[in-house]
DOKEPA-565414 format. One line per 10 residues: number of its first residue (from 0); their letters; for each residue z, y, x of N, C-alpha, C. Coordinates in pm, whole numbers. Each point is the difference from the previous one (the first is absolute). Example, Ala and Ser with C-alpha at 12.3 -4.5 7.8 and 13.67 -1.06 7.14 Angstrom:
! DOKEPA-565414
0) AS) 780/-569/1319/0/119/-89/0/120/90  -72/105/-35/6/119/82/73/109/-77 .
***
This chain:
! DOKEPA-565414
0) MINWNDLQNL) 2299/-431/-486/54/-175/107/-28/-121/-98  17/-116/80/-118/-114/-42/151/-49/-134  -60/-15/-125/125/-63/-78/21/-126/-3  90/8/-90/73/-171/-45/-78/-93/23  -138/-11/-69/-118/-88/-59/-69/-35/127  -70/76/102/-21/11/124/77/-40/79  156/-53/38/70/34/71/16/-223/-20  -2/-7/-154/-25/-125/37/-118/-122/-20  -129/34/3/-82/12/24/-51/-62/156  81/73/186/-44/-37/54/3/-114/28 .
10) HIIRQTKNII) -111/9/112/30/-162/33/107/-56/98  67/133/48/102/-100/144/115/35/-153  -2/68/-73/143/-59/-68/-19/-138/-99  -115/-37/-47/-61/-74/-18/102/-166/29  -62/25/90/4/-113/165/141/4/-11  71/149/58/104/-40/7/64/-81/-113  -2/103/-121/42/-93/-114/10/-132/-23  -131/-61/41/-7/-155/9/96/-48/91  -9/47/50/60/-56/185/216/-26/-16  -3/114/-60/127/-23/-19/30/-81/-113 .
20) HRWWKVDLLI) -64/23/-134/40/-120/-150/-66/-138/84  -92/-13/115/56/-141/4/59/-96/93  62/120/83/117/-59/83/137/50/-87  -19/50/-62/242/43/-39/12/-32/-159  -144/45/-118/-49/49/-114/74/89/-26  -16/60/59/79/169/-4/-176/93/-57  37/64/-108/-89/93/-68/-41/196/38  -67/31/63/-2/113/95/-48/101/-147  28/172/2/13/107/-60/-108/115/96  -88/59/-50/-28/64/96/38/145/-159 .
30) IDEKNLLNYS) -22/94/60/50/156/-156/27/114/133  -107/51/-20/12/170/49/179/95/-68  34/93/74/59/120/-56/-69/89/-142  -111/-9/-19/-93/43/-117/52/-65/-156  -58/-141/39/41/-77/-134/176/-147/25  27/100/165/115/-65/-95/108/110/-91  16/100/-43/-4/59/-99/-33/-71/-87  -146/-19/-34/-67/-45/-87/-54/-130/-128  90/21/137/10/-282/-65/-37/-16/-113  7/42/-70/1/-65/-80/-134/6/-57 .
40) AHKEKLLFQN) -135/113/77/-138/8/-75/-91/-193/52  151/-13/122/-98/-148/32/77/-139/-14  66/49/-81/120/-167/-33/-75/-80/-47  -148/-9/-68/-96/-121/30/-119/-7/138  71/58/112/-90/0/43/64/-108/79  119/6/54/97/-92/86/-64/-172/-77  -55/-65/176/-6/-159/-15/64/-47/121  117/-92/-29/52/-54/102/-54/-201/27  88/-23/74/-114/-98/-12/188/-121/36  91/4/-5/99/41/-24/53/-121/-86 .
50) PLTKALFQKE) 49/-135/-154/-4/68/-98/154/49/-45  32/-37/82/121/124/-28/26/92/6  -98/86/71/15/138/14/-77/-18/-113  -124/14/-57/-33/10/-117/59/42/-132  105/-176/-3/56/36/-112/116/74/-25  81/98/134/88/67/1/-114/171/-9  -74/28/9/-26/80/-11/-90/44/-190  36/-147/9/-123/50/-198/177/-1/-50  89/14/59/146/34/-72/-78/198/-13  -11/111/-93/4/125/35/167/-34/90 .
60) ALQDSFFKTL) 50/60/-71/173/8/81/-58/-14/145  -9/-140/44/20/-25/100/-81/118/124  -135/-21/-61/-113/97/-4/33/155/82  70/48/-126/36/123/23/133/14/103  124/-130/42/69/78/93/-66/-6/130  -115/-89/-15/-65/-28/170/-7/116/-10  -69/45/-50/-113/185/35/101/89/-7  42/-39/-57/226/110/-14/37/-4/155  2/-78/28/105/-37/166/-83/5/88  -103/14/7/-132/-16/76/-22/179/17 .
70) LFIHKQNSQN) -14/5/-119/19/204/1/105/49/56  174/-70/-44/61/76/74/64/-15/164  -90/-108/-17/-4/-72/155/-69/96/105  -102/29/-130/-108/147/90/60/130/61  103/2/-129/62/180/33/102/-22/73  67/-119/19/103/-22/72/-10/45/131  -142/-124/64/-3/-23/84/-160/86/49  -28/154/-40/-139/50/82/-27/9/160  149/0/1/-55/24/157/-3/-150/114  46/-107/-74/-12/-101/60/-88/-39/-6 .
80) TGPFLEKWPE) -55/-55/121/-177/-68/36/-95/-68/45  150/-186/9/35/-72/14/21/-86/-103  -58/-95/19/61/-114/-138/188/-30/29  -73/-80/-139/196/-1/-42/0/-99/-78  112/-42/-2/13/-112/-154/43/61/-86  30/-35/-123/62/41/-85/13/-100/-112  76/26/-132/50/-71/-106/-97/48/-167  -1/-96/-53/-77/6/-85/126/-66/-70  85/92/-39/115/-13/-68/39/-97/-132  -94/4/-112/-47/-58/-80/6/-109/-11 .
90) TGLNLFISPI) -62/-97/133/-56/-87/-20/117/-126/100  26/94/119/86/-52/81/-149/7/152  -59/3/-2/-127/-37/90/3/101/101  -100/-1/75/29/183/133/-140/-5/-48  14/153/120/-196/65/-25/51/78/102  -149/-70/55/-15/46/154/-95/104/-23  7/55/72/-59/176/-27/-37/95/120  -149/-50/12/-59/64/91/-61/123/42  2/164/-3/17/44/-24/-159/84/84  -58/39/-152/-167/82/113/16/135/83 .
100) QSCSHTTGFV) -31/15/55/12/159/108/-188/55/41  55/103/-122/-123/4/19/-39/159/51  -66/113/76/77/103/74/130/14/-78  105/-68/118/132/98/-2/45/-9/-112  -32/-136/-82/92/-2/-159/-33/-107/-62  143/-29/-89/-93/-155/-24/-52/35/-115  -100/-55/-43/-86/-5/-118/-23/-140/-25  30/-101/-27/45/-123/-95/95/-64/48  -16/-171/-15/76/-50/23/-65/-165/-3  -19/-101/144/-52/-139/7/231/-81/-38 .
110) VAIGFLMEAD) -26/-87/-174/113/-31/-39/-28/-123/17  114/-118/67/-55/-123/-35/124/-34/-134  0/-47/-48/55/-1/-120/112/-161/-26  79/9/-77/92/-133/-58/39/-100/89  111/43/148/-38/-114/59/138/-14/72  29/-71/38/133/-45/68/-41/-8/124  144/88/131/-29/-81/118/170/-27/70  18/-115/10/143/-57/-5/-6/-96/144  78/75/106/-4/-136/127/86/-115/5  82/5/-152/74/-143/54/-43/-58/-165 .
120) SELLSQKVKD) -20/-140/-4/-46/-92/-51/97/5/-160  153/-9/10/132/56/-85/-22/136/-88  -56/94/65/48/144/-33/-171/-4/-53  -71/-88/14/-169/31/-134/3/-105/-64  103/-147/4/13/-61/-122/113/129/-161  54/59/46/119/92/-35/-137/101/-80  -90/14/115/-82/208/-112/-83/-126/-60  -24/-104/13/-115/-33/-64/41/-2/-160  153/-59/35/59/-43/-132/121/107/-87  -63/103/47/51/185/-13/-117/50/-58 .
130) VKELWPKMGF) -114/-16/109/-78/59/-127/-64/-75/-124  27/-96/-22/-10/-111/-101/75/60/-75  101/17/43/155/46/-167/-91/107/-59  -50/54/82/-59/149/-78/-93/-17/-68  -121/-87/-29/-120/-41/-50/51/-55/-194  135/-36/-16/68/14/-134/-26/182/-41  30/60/-11/10/185/10/-124/25/-10  -112/-17/91/-157/25/26/22/-72/-135  -47/-88/-118/-14/-72/-89/-131/-162/15  61/-23/122/-57/-73/20/84/-155/-25 .
140) SQEWSIQHES) -104/-55/28/105/-123/-93/-12/-153/71  130/-90/11/56/-37/133/-139/-115/4  -53/-82/-38/-96/-39/7/-133/50/119  -25/125/-27/-28/59/-5/36/86/200  138/-16/0/59/34/174/-46/-151/80  26/-176/-66/-31/-100/33/-150/61/94  -90/57/-121/-148/-32/131/-27/87/44  119/97/-25/-47/50/106/77/96/119  78/-95/35/91/3/110/-28/-18/136  -188/-65/-14/-7/-44/106/-94/96/68 .
150) FIPHIPPQDK) -72/128/-47/-98/130/-31/162/66/52  79/10/10/57/79/149/22/26/82  -89/114/58/-9/-25/148/132/-20/63  4/-8/130/96/86/158/-138/-103/117  56/143/26/-50/31/85/119/-47/118  -71/-109/151/96/-50/91/90/138/92  48/-29/64/65/153/168/-117/-75/96  -34/-90/33/-128/-90/58/-152/79/-62  -14/43/-95/-78/108/-52/45/134/21  46/63/14/24/113/-37/-135/124/32 .
160) NHFIDLMQLA) 89/-29/167/-95/110/65/-110/-2/-32  -89/-141/-73/-195/-5/61/-29/56/-172  114/-26/-99/21/53/-125/20/156/4  23/113/20/39/90/54/-152/57/80  -34/-35/131/-140/27/29/-127/28/-90  86/-112/-97/-190/-25/-78/25/133/-150  136/42/25/-49/58/-149/37/168/56  18/7/165/-55/128/22/-121/36/39  -32/-136/71/-148/87/-36/-102/-58/-103  27/-23/-98/-27/31/-128/38/172/13 .
170) AKEIADIQNE) 135/-7/-17/34/214/4/-76/77/46  -14/-31/160/-112/56/74/-162/13/6  -18/-124/-100/-156/-50/47/-45/188/-165  65/-27/-97/3/99/-97/11/184/56  151/-32/20/-15/128/100/-104/56/48  -72/-120/147/-74/56/71/-201/42/-128  -43/-53/-90/-34/20/-35/-4/134/-90  186/36/-66/-41/140/-60/-20/101/112  71/-7/125/4/61/65/-181/48/31  -71/-113/23/-120/18/40/-72/86/-178 .
180) FIEKKQTINE) -2/-69/-81/-48/104/-109/26/129/-43  149/65/19/28/154/42/-66/-2/116  -74/-12/150/-43/78/91/-182/-16/-72  -64/-112/-84/-143/4/-19/53/183/-127  90/-20/-89/-9/35/-125/10/155/91  89/31/28/-35/128/138/-83/79/16  -91/-90/31/-120/-30/111/-138/71/-121  14/-129/-137/-43/104/-35/-10/56/-88  141/116/49/29/89/-112/-14/121/111  -71/-34/168/2/111/18/-194/58/61 .
190) LPKSHNPSYG) -25/-119/-103/-179/8/16/40/176/-74  -186/38/78/-55/123/11/-28/61/-175  27/-199/-56/-32/103/-218/195/82/-53  64/24/111/156/61/-75/-27/54/75  -107/38/161/-21/174/-4/-55/53/-52  -79/-49/-28/-81/46/-145/-18/-59/-111  105/-1/-133/39/-114/-146/-141/-4/-44  -53/138/-53/-111/15/-71/-68/-87/45  -50/-86/80/-78/-45/7/3/-153/-33  122/-25/-37/19/-122/-108/-34/-142/88 .
200) HMVGKSPVMQ) -43/-74/-39/-5/-117/107/-126/-57/107  -28/185/70/-74/-13/118/76/-19/180  2/-105/-24/114/-89/184/-71/7/86  80/47/62/-73/-14/159/78/146/45  36/-69/181/17/127/100/-83/13/124  -98/-13/-20/-135/-74/114/7/226/2  -42/73/145/-62/75/-5/-151/3/-79  -67/-57/-18/-160/18/-99/59/67/-114  168/-116/-61/20/-35/-142/151/168/-30  -12/75/124/98/73/27/-184/112/-37 .
210) KLYNLLDKIK) -103/12/36/-68/112/-49/-43/6/-63  -55/-106/-73/1/-22/-128/96/100/-125  108/-41/55/126/93/-105/-63/91/18  31/95/96/-50/126/10/-102/63/-15  -161/-135/-42/-41/87/-43/2/14/-153  64/-115/-12/3/1/-164/140/137/-57  27/-10/27/99/150/35/-13/138/-25  -149/58/122/-32/23/4/-106/25/-111  -38/-137/-71/-173/34/-118/80/12/-160  123/-62/17/84/9/-133/38/108/-130 .
220) HSHNIILIQG) -14/121/84/-43/94/-139/-161/37/-31  -31/-20/49/-176/4/8/-48/-40/-124  -151/89/16/-92/-47/-96/-114/-101/11  -26/26/131/-141/-67/65/46/-134/-44  -137/-41/31/-97/-130/-5/52/-81/158  36/-141/-24/35/-113/95/-59/-78/1  -27/-16/151/-81/-153/44/55/-63/32  68/-80/3/104/-95/21/-35/-160/70  -29/-34/101/-158/-101/49/121/-56/84  -13/-184/-21/93/-61/98/-101/-178/-48 .
230) ENGTGKELIA) 44/-72/85/12/-174/-77/77/-12/-142  -100/-150/-8/95/-86/-122/193/0/25  -13/63/-73/161/-76/-34/113/145/73  -39/160/46/82/-18/167/47/124/-159  33/35/-132/37/91/-99/-66/61/-24  -129/54/-22/-12/125/-61/25/83/-136  3/-115/-50/22/34/-189/149/77/37  143/-83/105/73/62/-7/22/82/32  -80/89/151/22/76/-17/-97/163/-91  -107/-85/-26/-40/99/-155/118/23/-85 .
240) KSIHFNSPRK) 98/-60/-31/125/22/-137/75/48/80  31/25/79/31/67/122/-10/116/-2  -73/41/29/-114/134/-19/87/86/-141  -109/-90/-141/15/38/-59/179/16/-108  63/-119/13/87/47/-8/138/132/45  -51/-11/159/74/165/59/-107/93/11  -77/26/-101/-49/119/-12/-59/68/-86  22/138/-41/39/107/-124/-80/-94/-128  -92/-131/-6/-24/-71/-105/55/-118/-76  112/-43/125/74/-64/-37/58/-50/-137 .
250) NQAFIIQNCS) -32/79/-82/94/-18/-141/-171/4/-101  -43/-3/47/-223/-87/-78/5/-134/-38  -132/-12/62/-8/-154/-25/-77/-39/133  55/-77/12/-30/-73/131/-157/-84/-23  -103/-10/33/-74/-80/-64/-70/-137/148  -61/-126/-20/-88/-20/65/-83/-96/-35  -63/-17/88/-139/-97/-30/-92/-21/97  -1/-184/72/-62/-29/84/-125/2/-1  -127/63/51/-181/28/-41/7/-89/19  -13/-184/89/-50/-112/44/108/-49/-92 .
260) ALNDNLLESE) -5/24/-140/58/-153/-97/-129/9/-57  -64/124/-70/-133/10/-116/-78/-12/21  -186/16/-42/-75/-5/10/9/158/14  -156/51/-80/-4/141/35/10/56/-144  -10/-21/-94/-26/-9/-116/158/10/-71  65/-112/5/165/-41/33/24/82/5  -2/103/155/20/52/8/102/123/12  -139/30/-4/-115/133/-89/177/52/-142  -58/-87/-79/46/25/-120/146/-7/9  117/-52/79/112/-21/63/24/131/71 .
270) LFGHVKGSFT) -109/96/59/95/50/78/-4/205/-31  -201/-25/-123/23/113/-82/20/-7/-179  37/-161/0/-21/-10/-192/-100/-3/-17  -3/-44/-177/-195/-15/-109/30/55/-102  -100/53/-73/32/59/-122/-73/-130/-114  40/22/-51/-62/-129/-188/-161/-18/87  28/-95/-43/-149/-85/-21/-76/19/154  73/-11/99/-89/86/141/-89/-183/15  87/-54/22/-4/-169/0/32/-63/-126  -5/-135/67/-15/-56/-58/112/-92/-4 .
280) GAYKDKKGLF) 103/0/-103/192/8/11/-17/143/-11  -7/73/28/81/138/29/-9/91/-190  129/-52/-43/68/3/-194/19/155/3  75/53/145/49/102/-53/32/77/177  15/74/-78/-24/136/151/148/-27/111  -11/-40/86/-16/-88/111/87/130/98  148/103/54/26/101/100/-24/-112/140  -43/50/75/-32/-60/158/141/73/30  -42/-148/145/146/47/128/23/132/16  -105/94/55/11/129/28/75/115/-55 .
290) ELADMGTFFL) -104/-39/-161/116/84/-83/171/-29/-36  62/-128/8/99/-72/26/54/44/76  -11/18/114/41/82/111/-27/130/56  -55/88/-167/-6/122/64/152/62/46  21/110/15/108/46/79/89/-49/103  -23/-130/45/48/-149/79/-74/2/108  -17/-172/18/-20/-46/101/-128/-75/28  -60/13/73/-60/-170/-98/-87/-27/198  26/-179/-16/80/-55/140/-172/-81/-36  -76/35/29/-161/-115/-10/14/-66/202 .
300) DEVGDTSPSM) 24/-70/-72/-49/-215/133/-58/-10/-26  -54/-68/166/-146/-45/48/-119/137/-82  38/77/71/-120/106/-44/-106/5/72  4/-75/146/-101/-54/88/-107/-63/-75  76/-112/-109/-102/-123/-28/-93/74/-138  17/143/-99/-54/29/-42/-194/-11/-8  -85/14/-74/-142/17/40/-2/137/-30  -168/28/93/-13/154/3/-54/66/-105  -14/-86/-198/18/9/-40/115/170/-67  114/-152/71/150/7/-26/7/100/-3 .
310) QVKLLRVIQE) -47/50/140/96/62/74/-51/158/4  -178/-12/-49/8/149/-87/128/83/-116  -19/-136/-53/56/81/-102/173/36/21  102/-82/66/52/64/95/34/81/29  -98/52/100/-40/70/71/69/146/-86  -108/32/-123/24/60/-89/129/47/-51  68/-83/-62/154/23/-31/77/34/88  -25/-28/146/121/55/123/-74/150/-5  -138/34/41/11/88/1/42/148/-131  -37/-42/-111/-78/71/-127/204/-67/-77 .
320) GTFFPVGGIE) 15/-77/-1/62/5/-87/-5/-67/-159  -141/3/-24/-86/-37/-101/-70/-171/-21  -40/-11/-103/-79/-131/1/-35/-36/-149  -63/-63/-15/-48/-97/-110/69/-78/-76  -1/-9/-73/44/-196/-54/-119/-43/-72  -2/-174/77/-124/-60/-68/-13/48/-93  -130/-23/-36/-85/92/-139/12/83/-70  162/139/87/14/88/-46/-106/162/116  -100/63/-142/32/119/69/57/115/-10  201/91/-2/-5/40/15/123/-23/191 .
330) TKKVDVRIIA) -12/111/42/66/-22/113/196/-17/-19  77/-78/49/41/-11/26/117/62/149  120/106/-57/-6/111/156/170/-103/74  63/2/42/82/-89/80/89/98/98  116/12/24/59/35/160/140/-155/17  -139/-55/139/50/-180/38/73/27/131  34/-1/60/50/-78/129/-41/-135/62  -127/38/23/-51/-131/65/70/-111/127  51/-97/-7/10/-34/67/-104/-67/85  -50/-77/107/-78/-83/7/35/-168/150 .
340) ATNKNLKKMV) -82/-82/-50/72/-27/105/-137/-150/31  51/-34/156/-148/-130/16/47/-12/113  -21/-116/12/1/-98/130/-152/-52/69  -72/54/23/-88/93/10/-67/138/161  -89/-72/84/-30/108/61/-60/129/-82  -26/91/-79/-60/59/-114/-111/68/122  79/25/98/-63/96/103/-130/-94/17  7/-78/92/-75/-124/-3/-83/-48/-116  28/27/-152/-35/-50/-90/-151/181/-35  62/81/49/-91/106/-23/-45/-14/101 .
350) AEGTFREDLY) -57/51/112/-69/-59/180/-119/-157/-116  38/-107/-27/-75/-77/-28/-110/34/-154  98/148/-58/-77/-40/-149/62/-15/-132  73/-105/16/65/-75/-103/89/39/-61  114/166/42/42/82/-52/-68/150/-26  53/57/-63/-51/162/-58/53/49/126  -53/89/69/59/61/170/55/172/-140  -28/35/-89/99/119/-79/49/-67/-112  39/-99/-12/122/-36/-49/125/-85/85  -58/-23/164/84/-34/68/90/141/28 .
360) YRLNVINIQV) -59/124/28/49/79/49/40/106/-130  -16/-61/-102/94/125/-170/157/-173/55  17/-128/37/58/-54/22/120/27/111  -66/-14/64/71/13/167/-16/170/16  172/58/-138/28/64/78/136/-31/104  28/-20/-83/138/-36/89/-7/-106/-4  -36/-82/112/10/-125/55/146/-23/50  31/-181/-58/120/-57/11/-14/-147/49  -11/-63/170/-20/-134/53/112/-74/-8  70/-101/-91/46/-87/-36/24/-71/107 .
370) PPLREREEDI) 79/-74/69/29/-63/178/-66/-133/-27  -31/-110/36/38/-129/-75/158/-40/115  2/-144/-100/153/-27/63/-56/-12/170  -47/-78/-5/-63/-16/143/76/85/130  -5/169/-53/-10/91/121/114/44/-44  86/-79/-75/114/53/-32/130/-33/49  -29/-146/76/122/-76/-23/160/-26/2  60/134/87/79/1/-13/41/47/-224  -57/-2/-29/63/-13/-154/33/-79/-164  -125/-162/122/-24/-151/-31/195/-8/-36 .
380) TFLAEFFINQ) 27/-5/104/164/-37/-3/92/7/-119  -45/185/-38/53/67/-102/-100/-34/-116  -28/-58/7/-147/-20/-152/44/-141/-50  9/-84/107/1/-97/-33/162/-61/-73  134/86/98/109/-42/-83/-6/101/-160  -56/106/36/-33/79/-148/-76/-87/-103  -55/-44/27/-85/-78/-121/114/-100/-50  44/-98/115/128/-145/-36/67/4/-100  103/139/54/47/12/-123/10/100/-97  -125/42/-26/-57/1/-79/-4/-143/-156 .
390) FSQQVKVFTK) -101/-15/99/-88/-132/-53/197/-83/-64  134/-49/72/70/-97/-7/118/56/-35  55/-70/-54/92/57/-142/105/-40/159  23/-117/58/110/30/116/-32/75/138  72/-14/77/7/79/161/-83/-67/23  -96/41/116/-112/-103/101/-47/-3/127  44/33/122/19/-11/112/-100/-35/80  -120/10/60/-60/-68/83/38/-4/98  -33/-112/14/49/-8/192/-126/58/117  114/10/85/-80/34/166/-215/-38/38 .
400) KALEKLTKYH) 8/-77/-73/-94/-48/99/-80/-27/-146  8/31/-159/-52/23/-103/-69/116/92  112/127/-37/-87/134/38/-124/-47/103  58/-44/128/-85/26/99/-111/-107/-54  -36/-49/-104/-166/-83/-7/5/73/-167  56/85/-90/-45/155/-48/-105/93/62  110/88/135/-17/67/66/-155/-12/91  -51/-130/11/-101/-35/65/-87/-3/-22  6/-67/-139/-75/-45/-85/-128/198/-55  -145/-108/18/-141/158/-23/33/108/-136 .
410) WPGNVRELQN) 60/-84/-123/1/74/-160/-174/47/-21  -111/-107/-46/-118/13/-20/53/110/-179  38/-87/-53/96/102/-156/56/112/2  122/22/139/41/118/-19/177/-42/-30  -7/117/-98/140/29/-78/61/-95/-108  -174/31/-70/4/-190/-53/50/-85/3  -102/-49/122/22/-138/21/93/-38/24  137/155/74/126/-38/82/75/-30/-232  -45/21/-34/109/54/-115/-59/-128/-63  -84/-67/-13/-26/-107/15/78/-80/58 .
420) EAERLAVFTG) -35/-58/86/75/-76/109/180/-42/-26  42/206/-80/190/-4/-16/-31/-103/-107  -22/6/-139/-22/-51/-93/8/-89/10  -97/-131/63/-70/-85/27/206/-75/60  9/40/153/98/33/68/141/-60/-98  -14/116/-92/130/-25/-97/66/-126/-132  -162/-36/-54/4/-107/-40/76/-96/75  -113/-19/108/-17/-143/62/165/11/113  75/46/15/90/-15/86/97/-36/-120  45/56/-105/94/-47/-101/67/78/66 .
430) NDVYIKEESL) 156/-101/-13/120/91/48/21/-12/102  -91/-38/47/9/51/222/72/168/-69  86/-8/166/-7/150/53/-17/93/68  -81/-126/84/-95/12/123/-182/-41/-12  -31/58/25/-178/42/-3/-50/-110/132  -34/-83/58/-13/-14/100/-130/-75/38  -62/-18/145/-133/-9/-7/-110/-47/-29  111/-99/-21/-153/-181/-137/49/106/-116  70/80/-8/-30/23/-127/-127/94/-87  -11/-5/116/-147/121/27/-132/-56/-46 .
440) SDKIRNKDSD) -137/81/-88/-80/-107/-80/-122/-4/210  -48/-101/44/-102/-24/47/-57/57/87  -23/69/-90/-63/139/62/91/93/51  133/33/79/7/103/30/83/-66/86  30/-199/-47/79/-81/118/-45/-37/100  -120/-15/-70/-77/-94/140/-181/61/83  15/45/124/-89/6/15/-164/-43/73  -54/-92/-225/-93/-55/81/-152/141/-63  24/95/-24/-76/141/-9/-13/58/172  113/-89/96/-3/129/140/-113/-127/9 .
450) SQVISLLNTS) 6/-160/-14/-50/-67/89/-173/-33/-81  25/1/-105/-141/71/-38/-149/70/112  100/98/-41/-44/150/65/-81/-32/194  92/-57/96/25/-36/72/-120/-120/82  -3/-84/-126/-148/-84/-30/-93/66/-47  20/107/-7/-217/114/-3/18/53/47  99/5/78/-30/141/116/-27/-102/171  53/-101/-24/-71/-89/124/-149/-79/-67  2/7/-105/-149/-89/-30/-115/129/-48  52/114/0/-125/103/7/11/36/87 .
460) HNGKVMKKAI) -179/62/-12/-63/98/113/-78/126/-44  -31/-11/-151/-70/82/-71/35/143/6  168/29/59/7/128/-60/65/12/-106  -2/-59/-95/30/10/-140/64/-77/7  167/-18/45/120/-63/19/66/-21/-133  4/155/49/149/59/-102/-104/43/-149  -105/27/-83/-22/19/-32/-31/-137/-118  -37/-170/76/29/-95/-22/53/-63/-31  149/78/77/181/-144/-50/-35/91/-124  18/187/-33/23/-8/-86/-30/-49/-146 .
470) AQLERQMIAQ) -206/-37/-66/-48/6/-16/50/-174/-34  76/-95/96/-22/-125/-22/139/26/-88  84/67/60/158/9/-100/-18/65/-126  -71/118/14/3/-17/-150/-53/-93/-83  -152/-87/5/-39/-76/-64/61/-90/-57  87/-68/113/89/-77/-41/133/58/-106  56/105/19/80/66/-60/-3/-35/-178  -163/56/66/-21/-2/-200/-69/-138/-49  2/-99/82/-49/-123/-58/131/-35/-17  76/2/34/108/-107/-35/58/92/-86 .
480) CLKQEGWNKT) 13/131/-6/70/37/-149/-95/-33/-85  -69/18/-44/-118/-12/-48/40/-196/-57  25/-118/56/19/-110/-4/111/66/-96  143/0/59/132/117/-44/-52/-25/-154  -30/142/-72/-13/43/-85/-75/-45/-88  -93/-133/3/-101/-37/-68/-119/82/-40  -69/68/150/-108/119/-29/43/77/-132  98/56/-16/4/140/-60/-42/64/125  -75/113/-58/11/92/152/72/107/-78  67/29/-107/62/18/-50/150/127/129 .
490) KVAKKLGISR) 44/-143/-101/140/-46/155/1/13/141  -111/-54/56/-56/-73/105/38/159/54  -141/175/-8/50/67/36/104/41/-43  41/-28/-57/176/91/-14/69/-78/94  -2/-136/58/136/-93/43/-73/83/195  -125/32/0/-81/23/136/0/220/59  69/35/-164/20/170/3/-179/88/38  -72/-91/-53/-158/55/-16/12/15/-157  -158/77/-21/-93/-12/-136/-113/-109/-36  63/-25/-124/-75/-132/-35/-130/27/42 .
500) AALVSKVKDY) -51/162/-78/-122/13/118/-45/-77/176  58/64/45/36/-5/150/6/-154/51  36/-90/-77/35/-183/39/-126/-31/-90  -20/42/-134/-158/-83/-19/-92/-1/89  -3/114/69/-111/24/116/19/-68/64  136/-16/41/12/-121/189/-27/-105/-82  65/-53/-100/-42/-122/-55/-113/-21/63  -110/74/-31/-147/33/-45/-36/-52/178  58/144/69/-51/-17/142/48/-105/51  111/-35/5/32/-137/34/-16/-175/-72 .
510) KLEKRALKNP) -136/-11/-81/-58/-122/-45/149/-115/-72  110/101/-70/107/-46/-22/8/-28/-161  -62/-42/-28/9/-44/-247/-13/-168/33  77/25/-64/107/-93/-149/-106/-182/63  -152/-9/-13/-17/-116/37/-35/43/163  -26/61/96/2/-75/137/122/9/51  122/64/-6/127/-46/8/30/-149/1  -41/-49/-98/-7/-161/-10/-91/-134/-8  -153/158/76/-75/-160/86/37/56/141  16/-49/90/44/93/157/-108/-43/35 .
520) LLLRKKTGV) -175/-136/-45/-78/29/39/-73/73/9  -46/103/-189/-101/136/-23/83/104/101  139/13/13/67/128/64/-33/-32/80  13/-66/121/-91/-4/137/-191/-39/-38  -14/29/-86/-186/51/61/19/118/-30  102/43/-91/-58/137/-42/88/83/47  138/-16/82/69/95/167/-62/19/102  14/-195/11/-50/17/191/139/-70/-3  137/9/-56/97/-7/60/34/-77/-20 .
***
């Protein structure tokens, strides 16, 4: 349920508080049922605008009496769903309480604190006098009483209905948000992860994800080699972890190595280890990752980026379970379950001669194709809500228009891009409960990309429209990221979800060196763009 602190920060509540204080000098307190029982934890967080209310709540005995009065009222009026007027006995002032009704029961209150509501002016004067006579008993001086007399709020008879309407509006707004939050939570709980809880944070109910869950159920007890193929950001590593931690090897090591992150020499040492003195800097024997993964699972990420010579070495250890450390002469043998992943089309690479055919067929025992996010539109809403409630400390709800924009976006970075967007929204929406269309990133909210594509379609007649559009968009994305990250290619590669080696190649192909980007004239001469 939405908590006490979140209630205070709702935009509609802040506005209602300001209006009621500006018109009648009355302070509001919003409190939910849970924190009514534990109000002492929130004493220091109480913020009031009226000097009289502030002073009253600085007296611990009065603060305790207020909450005990409210708790007593809650117990005695549990069936009362309408607003009602009550006394705050120790102060002689009134409390106006508007219950928050959510899911057919009272979940909290909107409370107007410390005011008078008398129709007759003489009766009002007598009431003010009665209130002031109580102040010395509370420990306030006569001088203090004179200074604070003007801060005793009064709601005239002609304003009563308007005041009640504002109170009920605030209570209804909170109830609506609570109901919506409960519905969203139930929806998330109904996701296929609850149907198959062993697959952790894999979220999705689309047919393609259901097919993936069924496949994982079939292979989780096997020891076979698995090849996971899919675009960057689709969650290949998450799938590999799910396979390992549901397999007979779950109590053994799960080792990960990104094959595109290191050059051949470093990668060979990392995978197979080395012996002392095998190269400069090899001061002692070092175990490789294959040895550390013995009896467990080894996840070879971006295996499509390995060189032909490294592919030969991988083939040997995959086929026979044996390898030589760098500089070693003794064969080491391991029992490792291999899970490989790539965003490349290995079959096409085999045909082009850039990937060994024998290694491809050795890896491709069980093939898992991970669908891109654009092919599982039904899951975008669920994923967005799942991530936003992971990153935000308070409840946040997407508006209908915001969700429409999210589902229409193409998501080239897949789930990782959506996760990053949710993290950004959690920060930039601050205390706002609703995430609106205008809070979304420009690329999601605007249709500039569509306009560029339409422009290309209208001006191109050479049969290479799509290829040209993709290349142009890719070049723009890389150039923008290079500038943002100060030409740090490692950071740019991570941000774009590609390997550093792939980024370096694209920078070279698109002539995006730092000097060229700083000199547009030089760039036009080089590329003709």
